[in-house]
C-alpha positions as CSV (number, residue, x, y, z in Angstrom):
1,M,-24.9,184.4,50.8
2,T,-22.1,183.7,53.7
3,R,-23.7,181.2,56.0
4,T,-22.8,181.4,60.1
5,R,-20.5,178.5,61.8
6,D,-24.3,177.5,63.7
7,E,-25.9,177.2,60.4
8,I,-23.1,175.4,58.4
9,L,-23.4,173.1,61.6
10,E,-26.7,172.4,61.5
11,I,-26.7,172.1,57.7
12,R,-24.3,169.1,58.5
13,R,-26.6,167.7,61.4
14,H,-29.5,167.6,58.6
15,L,-27.4,165.6,56.0
16,K,-25.9,163.4,58.5
17,A,-29.3,162.2,59.7
18,K,-30.6,162.2,56.1
19,Y,-28.0,159.8,54.9
20,G,-26.4,158.3,57.9
21,R,-23.5,156.6,57.5
22,L,-23.3,157.6,53.9
23,F,-22.0,160.8,54.8
24,D,-19.5,159.6,57.1
25,S,-18.4,156.7,54.7
26,I,-18.2,159.6,51.5
27,A,-16.1,162.0,54.0
28,A,-13.7,159.1,54.7
29,L,-13.6,158.1,51.4
30,L,-12.4,161.6,50.2
31,Y,-9.7,161.6,53.7
32,R,-8.2,158.5,52.5
33,H,-7.9,159.7,48.8
34,D,-6.7,163.4,49.9
35,P,-7.3,164.6,46.3
36,I,-6.0,168.4,47.2
37,G,-3.5,167.3,49.7
38,I,-5.1,168.3,53.1
39,N,-4.8,165.1,55.1
40,F,-2.6,165.6,58.0
41,E,-3.3,162.2,59.8
42,D,-5.1,164.3,62.5
43,N,-7.7,166.1,60.9
44,T,-10.5,163.4,59.8
45,D,-13.5,165.9,59.3
46,E,-11.1,167.6,56.9
47,Y,-13.2,166.5,53.8
48,E,-17.0,166.9,55.9
49,P,-18.0,169.9,53.8
50,E,-17.5,168.9,50.5
51,A,-19.5,165.5,51.5
52,G,-22.3,167.8,52.4
53,T,-22.5,169.3,49.1
54,I,-21.9,166.2,47.1
55,L,-24.5,164.1,48.7
56,P,-27.1,166.4,47.5
57,R,-26.3,166.3,44.0
58,L,-26.0,162.5,43.8
59,N,-29.5,162.1,43.4
60,S,-29.0,163.7,40.0
61,C,-26.2,161.0,38.9
62,H,-26.7,157.9,36.5
63,S,-23.4,156.6,36.7
64,A,-20.0,157.0,38.0
65,D,-19.3,159.7,35.3
66,D,-21.9,161.8,36.5
67,V,-20.7,161.5,40.0
68,L,-17.3,162.2,38.6
69,Q,-18.7,165.5,37.2
70,V,-20.3,166.3,40.4
71,I,-17.0,165.8,42.5
72,H,-15.0,167.5,40.2
73,A,-17.5,170.7,40.0
74,E,-17.7,170.8,43.7
75,F,-13.8,171.0,44.3
76,V,-13.6,173.6,42.0
77,R,-16.1,175.2,43.6
78,W,-14.9,174.7,47.0
79,F,-10.9,175.4,46.1
80,D,-10.1,176.8,42.3
81,S,-9.3,174.7,39.4
82,G,-5.9,174.8,39.7
83,T,-6.0,173.5,43.2
84,A,-8.6,170.7,42.3
85,G,-6.7,169.7,39.4
86,P,-8.3,167.9,36.2
87,P,-11.2,165.5,36.6
88,E,-9.2,162.3,35.6
89,H,-7.9,163.0,39.1
90,Y,-11.4,162.2,40.8
91,R,-12.3,159.0,38.8
92,E,-11.4,156.1,41.2
93,I,-13.4,158.7,44.0
94,A,-16.2,158.6,41.8
95,S,-16.6,155.2,41.3
96,E,-16.3,154.6,44.8
97,V,-18.6,157.1,45.8
98,W,-20.5,155.5,43.1
99,Q,-20.6,152.3,44.8
100,L,-21.1,153.7,47.7
101,W,-24.6,155.4,46.3
102,Q,-26.1,152.3,45.0
103,G,-25.5,150.6,48.3
104,Y,-27.2,153.0,50.0
105,L,-30.3,153.1,47.6
106,A,-30.5,149.4,47.4
107,D,-30.7,149.4,51.3
108,R,-33.3,152.1,51.7
109,P,-36.7,151.5,52.6
110,K,-38.9,151.2,49.7
111,S,-41.8,153.4,49.7
112,I,-45.2,152.0,48.5
């Protein structure tokens, strides 16, 4: 199924509303690490699509290793395995995303 630009933007708005700063933090982290070399210093939103598909999958993660698998799988899906490179290439990114995710979970209001 191919989505329209407006549908994609609506999904991104929903994710930003749901996850708040976490969405921006993960997109910025990916941009800073630039695992596939698309940071040209003026395209700071370049990794928002990947952040948008990684974030919902973090609910199933129980460790940084799980996050590593998710991030690598998403980069392979978005690009291809040759462009994405090996999973080890994402180890530091996964560790930082795991830390951000743990902080997000700790700061969330607890439901009764």
